[in-house]
C-alpha positions as CSV (number, residue, x, y, z in Angstrom):
1,K,-125.0,112.5,-7.8
2,F,-121.4,113.6,-7.4
3,G,-121.7,114.0,-3.7
4,V,-122.5,110.3,-3.3
5,F,-119.5,109.5,-5.5
6,F,-117.2,111.5,-3.3
7,I,-118.6,110.1,-0.1
8,D,-118.1,106.6,-1.5
9,V,-114.5,107.3,-2.5
10,A,-113.5,109.2,0.7
11,L,-114.5,106.6,3.2
12,P,-112.3,103.6,3.8
13,V,-113.5,100.3,2.6
14,P,-114.3,98.1,5.6
15,A,-112.3,94.9,6.0
16,S,-114.0,92.0,4.3
17,P,-114.5,88.6,6.1
18,K,-114.1,86.8,2.8
19,A,-111.0,87.1,0.6
20,S,-113.1,86.5,-2.5
21,T,-115.4,89.5,-2.0
22,T,-115.7,91.6,-5.2
23,V,-115.1,95.3,-5.3
24,A,-118.8,95.9,-6.2
25,S,-120.1,94.2,-3.1
26,R,-117.6,96.0,-0.9
27,G,-118.8,99.3,-2.4
28,S,-122.4,98.5,-1.9
29,R,-121.8,97.5,1.7
30,L,-119.8,100.7,2.2
31,W,-122.6,102.9,0.9
32,H,-125.1,101.0,3.0
33,K,-123.1,101.6,6.1
34,C,-122.5,105.3,5.2
35,A,-126.2,105.8,4.4
36,Q,-127.3,104.4,7.8
37,N,-124.7,106.0,10.0
38,D,-123.0,109.1,8.6
39,V,-125.7,110.7,6.5
40,V,-128.3,110.6,9.2
41,Y,-125.8,112.0,11.6
42,W,-124.8,114.8,9.3
43,F,-128.4,116.0,8.8
44,S,-129.2,115.8,12.5
45,D,-126.7,118.7,13.0
46,P,-128.8,121.8,12.4
47,I,-125.8,123.9,11.3
48,Y,-124.9,121.3,8.6
49,A,-128.6,121.0,7.5
50,L,-128.9,124.8,7.2
51,L,-125.6,125.1,5.3
52,F,-126.7,122.3,3.0
53,A,-130.1,124.0,2.4
54,A,-128.4,127.4,1.7
55,L,-126.0,125.8,-0.7
56,F,-128.8,124.0,-2.5
57,V,-130.8,127.2,-3.0
58,Y,-127.6,129.2,-3.9
59,L,-126.7,126.7,-6.6
60,F,-130.1,127.0,-8.3
61,G,-130.2,130.8,-7.9
62,F,-126.7,131.1,-9.4
63,S,-126.6,128.4,-12.0
64,V,-129.8,129.2,-13.8
65,P,-129.0,132.8,-14.7
66,I,-125.4,131.9,-15.7
67,T,-126.8,129.1,-18.0
68,H,-128.9,131.6,-19.8
69,L,-126.3,134.4,-19.9
70,P,-125.4,134.1,-23.7
71,Q,-129.1,134.4,-24.7
72,F,-129.6,137.3,-22.3
73,A,-126.5,139.0,-23.7
74,Q,-127.9,138.6,-27.2
75,D,-131.2,140.0,-26.1
76,Q,-129.3,143.1,-24.8
77,G,-127.7,143.7,-28.2
78,L,-124.4,141.8,-28.1
79,D,-123.5,139.7,-31.2
80,P,-123.6,135.9,-30.8
81,S,-119.8,135.5,-30.8
82,E,-119.4,138.0,-27.9
83,A,-122.2,136.4,-26.0
84,A,-120.6,132.9,-26.4
85,A,-117.3,134.4,-25.3
86,L,-118.9,135.4,-22.0
87,M,-119.2,131.7,-21.1
88,S,-115.6,131.0,-21.9
89,I,-114.5,134.0,-19.8
90,F,-116.8,132.9,-17.0
91,G,-115.3,129.5,-17.0
92,V,-111.7,130.8,-16.8
93,V,-112.6,133.3,-14.0
94,N,-114.5,130.6,-12.2
95,A,-111.4,128.3,-12.2
96,V,-109.1,131.0,-11.1
97,G,-111.6,132.2,-8.4
98,R,-111.9,128.7,-6.9
99,I,-108.2,128.5,-6.4
100,A,-107.8,132.0,-5.2
101,F,-110.6,131.8,-2.7
102,A,-109.3,128.5,-1.4
103,H,-106.0,130.1,-0.8
104,L,-107.8,133.1,0.8
105,G,-109.4,130.6,3.2
106,D,-106.0,129.2,4.1
107,L,-104.6,132.7,4.6
108,T,-107.4,133.7,7.0
109,G,-106.5,130.9,9.3
110,G,-109.1,128.4,8.1
111,A,-112.1,130.9,8.1
112,Y,-113.6,129.0,5.1
113,F,-117.2,129.7,6.3
114,R,-116.6,133.5,6.2
115,V,-115.0,133.2,2.7
116,F,-117.9,131.1,1.6
117,M,-120.5,133.6,2.9
118,G,-118.6,136.5,1.3
119,T,-118.6,134.6,-2.0
120,I,-122.3,133.9,-1.8
121,L,-123.0,137.6,-1.0
122,T,-120.9,138.8,-3.9
123,N,-122.4,136.4,-6.3
124,G,-125.9,137.4,-5.3
125,L,-125.1,141.1,-5.9
126,V,-123.7,140.3,-9.3
127,I,-126.8,138.3,-10.3
128,L,-129.0,141.2,-9.0
129,A,-127.0,143.7,-11.2
130,L,-127.1,141.5,-14.3
131,P,-130.3,143.1,-15.7
132,L,-128.5,146.5,-15.7
133,C,-125.9,145.2,-18.2
134,R,-126.4,146.6,-21.7
135,A,-122.9,146.6,-23.3
136,S,-120.1,144.0,-23.5
137,W,-117.9,145.8,-21.0
138,S,-120.7,145.8,-18.4
139,F,-121.0,142.0,-18.7
140,L,-117.3,141.7,-18.0
141,A,-117.3,144.1,-15.1
């Protein structure tokens, strides 16, 4: 849903033959042109298609456990306020991490794909270690 929004915003609006064309009709023509040309081209590239599929699977595999983290922490013996605080801490660390890893990608000379793969590997290891957490300090580690 948001990807379509960003594609729509990022592409330039084609010049309209009529001066009275509304913004809505220009947007629909823009999306129609984008859907016919660019999206088909993007998915015809096997590297892009594999990266898209990997990101799709990663987001489901990472988002579902994090969504249920407070309940899991309560099941492991944490009180509800500590379990709820985990989500706040996760949000702050997520925001800082996005900025830090974007900067790391810039420092490595634009090796964003390597940083992305390292992030996926690290997140996967953390999700695999999650069942071993029993105390509040282990959830924060």
